[in-house]
C-alpha positions as CSV (number, residue, x, y, z in Angstrom):
1,M,9.2,-1.9,-52.7
2,R,12.6,-0.8,-54.1
3,F,15.0,1.6,-52.3
4,Y,17.3,4.4,-53.4
5,M,19.9,5.1,-50.7
6,D,21.3,8.6,-50.6
7,Q,25.0,9.1,-50.6
8,H,25.3,9.3,-46.8
9,F,23.6,6.0,-46.1
10,P,26.1,3.5,-44.6
11,G,27.4,0.9,-47.1
12,P,27.4,-1.9,-44.5
13,A,23.6,-1.3,-43.9
14,S,22.9,-1.5,-47.7
15,Q,24.9,-4.7,-47.9
16,G,22.9,-6.1,-45.1
17,L,19.6,-5.2,-46.7
18,R,20.7,-6.9,-50.0
19,R,21.5,-10.1,-48.0
20,H,17.9,-10.1,-47.0
21,G,16.8,-9.8,-50.6
22,V,16.0,-6.1,-50.7
23,D,16.2,-4.4,-54.1
24,L,18.2,-1.2,-53.6
25,L,20.4,1.2,-55.5
26,T,22.9,3.6,-53.9
27,A,23.6,7.1,-55.1
28,Q,27.3,5.9,-55.5
29,E,26.2,3.0,-57.8
30,A,24.1,5.4,-59.8
31,G,26.9,7.9,-60.1
32,R,24.7,10.6,-58.6
33,C,26.7,11.8,-55.6
34,G,26.7,15.5,-55.1
35,L,23.7,16.3,-57.2
36,P,21.0,18.6,-55.8
37,D,18.4,17.0,-53.5
38,S,15.6,17.8,-55.9
39,D,17.4,15.9,-58.7
40,Q,18.0,13.0,-56.4
41,L,14.3,12.8,-55.5
42,T,13.3,13.2,-59.1
43,F,15.6,10.3,-60.1
44,A,14.2,8.0,-57.3
45,T,10.7,8.9,-58.4
46,A,11.3,8.1,-62.0
47,E,13.0,4.8,-60.9
48,E,9.9,4.1,-58.6
49,R,12.3,3.8,-55.6
50,V,11.7,5.0,-52.0
51,L,14.5,7.5,-51.1
52,V,16.2,6.5,-47.9
53,T,17.9,9.4,-46.2
54,F,19.1,11.2,-43.0
55,D,18.8,14.6,-44.8
56,T,16.0,16.9,-43.7
57,D,16.1,18.8,-47.0
58,F,14.0,16.0,-48.4
59,L,11.3,16.6,-45.7
60,E,11.2,20.2,-47.0
61,L,10.7,19.0,-50.6
62,H,7.8,16.8,-49.3
63,Q,6.3,19.7,-47.4
64,A,6.5,21.8,-50.7
65,E,4.3,19.0,-52.2
66,V,7.0,17.7,-54.6
67,Q,5.6,14.4,-55.9
68,H,7.7,11.3,-55.0
69,A,7.7,7.5,-54.8
70,G,8.2,7.8,-50.9
71,I,10.8,8.9,-48.4
72,A,12.1,6.9,-45.6
73,W,13.8,9.4,-43.2
74,C,15.5,9.2,-39.8
75,P,18.0,11.3,-37.9
76,E,21.5,10.2,-38.8
77,Q,22.6,9.1,-35.3
78,K,19.4,7.3,-34.2
79,Y,20.2,3.8,-35.2
80,S,23.2,1.5,-35.4
81,V,23.8,-0.3,-38.7
82,G,22.0,-3.4,-37.4
83,Q,19.1,-1.3,-36.2
84,L,18.9,0.5,-39.6
85,I,18.7,-2.8,-41.4
86,Q,15.9,-4.2,-39.1
87,T,13.9,-1.0,-39.2
88,L,14.1,-0.9,-43.1
89,L,13.3,-4.6,-43.3
90,L,10.2,-3.8,-41.4
91,V,9.1,-1.0,-43.7
92,H,9.8,-3.2,-46.6
93,G,7.7,-5.9,-45.3
94,V,4.8,-3.8,-44.1
95,L,4.4,-1.0,-46.6
96,D,4.0,-1.3,-50.4
97,R,4.7,1.0,-53.3
98,E,1.3,2.5,-53.3
99,G,1.3,3.1,-49.6
100,M,4.7,5.0,-49.9
101,R,3.7,7.2,-52.7
102,N,4.0,10.8,-51.6
103,H,4.4,9.6,-48.0
104,V,7.3,10.1,-45.5
105,E,8.0,7.2,-43.2
106,H,9.7,8.6,-40.1
107,L,12.0,5.8,-38.9
């Protein structure tokens, strides 16, 4: 499974995930900061990446039955950086690309 981190995901958590061998791309690296949420989800889907976000707008897109490669969502203040890393490593280790397709994993 590959991740696409939205622009608000903390850089230290992305770096920590990479140290564990997780394939991820950030919105900053992709030059996509500030683009509409629907465009972000379309991009992540085209790249076959699970979108990792704190933004509830992506939950609304899911509810509207917009097709996607998966969304990993949690409230912004729920986890520390270390907890975010551990939680996403668990998702990465347990779920696969097919299991995430059109699925929201509430972290």
